[in-house]
N, C-alpha and C positions, 0 to 999 in steps of 0.2 A: 719523320715528322711531316705533317700535312702542310702543303703550300698552295697558294692560289694566285690568280692574276687579278689585279685591281682594275678599275675602270680604264686606266691609262695603259693597261697591258703589262705593267711591271709586276714581277714576281714578288709576292709577299709571304712572309713566314710568321707563324703564330708567336706572339710574345708570351711571357711567362704566365700571365693571367689567363690567356686563352688556352694555353696548353694545360694548365691546371684544371680549368673548367672541363675540358675535354676528358682529362683523366678521371675526373669524378663522375661525370654523367655520360660521356661519349659512348662507351661500350654498350651500356644498357640501351641507350636510344638507337644506336646503329642496329643492334639485334632486334629491337622492337619494330623499327621501320622495315627491316628486312622481312620480319615475320608476317607483315601485312601485305607484302608483295613487291616492294621496291628492290630491284637488284642490288646486291651487296656493293658493287662498284659505284653505284650512285647514292647508296644510303649514307655513306660517310660524308659525302659532299653536302647532302641535305642537312645532316646533323651539324656540320660545321657552320652552315648558313644560320641555323637556329641558334647555335652558340654565339656566333658573332652578333646576331640580332639581340640576344640576351645581354651581351656586354654593352651594346649601344643603348638599349632601353633601361638597363640597370634596375631590374625589379628588386624589391626588398629580399634580403638573404633567405628568409623563411618561405618566400613564394617562388624562389628561383627554379626549383625542380618542377613544380606544376607549370610554370611559365614555359620552361624548356620543352616539356612534354607537349603542351599545346602548340608551340611553335613548330616542333618537329612533325606533329600530326597534320598541321595545316600544310606544310611543305610536302609531306608525303601524299596527302590527298590530292593536292594540285598536280604533283608529278604523275600520279596514277590516272587522274582524270584527263590530263592533256594527252596521254598516250592511249586512252580508251581502255585502260586496264581496271579490273575490279579490285577493290580493297578486300583483303582476306581477314579483316578484323579491325580492331580499334587500337591505335598506338598506345593510349594510356593503359588499356587493359594488358596489352602485350608487354609494356614496360614493367608493370607490376608483376607479371608472370616471370619475366626474365630476372627481376630482382629477387623474387621468391626462390627461383632455382639456384641463383648464386648464393643466397643465404643458406639454403639446404646443403649445397656443396661444401661451404665453409664449415657448417656444423658437423657434417659427416667427416670432413678432413681432420677435425679436432679430436675425433675418437682414435684410439690406437688401432693399428692395422688388424690386430687379432679380434678386437671387439667389433670393428666394422665388418670383418669377414663373417663373424657369427651372426650379426644382424642381417647381412646379405643372404646367407644361407637360409635363415628363418623366414625372411620376408619375401625375397625374390624367388627362391627355389622351394619354398614351403616345406622345408625339412623339419623333422622332429628334433627335439633336444638330444635324443639318443644318436641320431644321424650326425648332428652337428658335433657332438662330443667325439664320436668316432673319427670324423674328418679332421678335427682340430687336435685330437690326442689329449682330451681332458675328460673329466667326469661329466655325467649328464647334469649334475647339480651346477658345476662350473659353467657349462654351456648356457644353462638357463639364466644364471646370474649375469653372464656377459650380455645376453640379449636384453635383459631387464635394465642393466646399467646403461646400455646404449639408448634405450627408449626413454629413460628418465632424463638423459642429457639432451635429448632432442625435443624441444618444445612443440606442443601440438599447434598446428596452424590450420 
């Protein structure tokens, strides 16, 4: 669990609300801030600052995510600027990309291992249904149905 020193130098630990906010938004923001150029060791501290500021400012529930992304972006930009480092992107754009990847991972994880493997063979390795069937020990028709089923379960984005 993250801790920090307050203005008086005393060690502080996150309370339940802070920890909950970090669990919901922290990972996405840390990864987004890291992707634009902030070293991972400092990214978490910048995100914690943004989360603490969010708790202090208390934006409305529906605006909290956008507020946090903006706060993290401001802190990341300042961090990079003070060190003379170029930003490699936009925090909001990177946060959306990270969330999209996480969503796709969850969607793929919801497929059975066998269906996931059939999809991987078809999409990543560009194998024919006959090759997939041979590798998985099923008929060509079954291989085609597995891939089709996987594609129906994965929404287009």
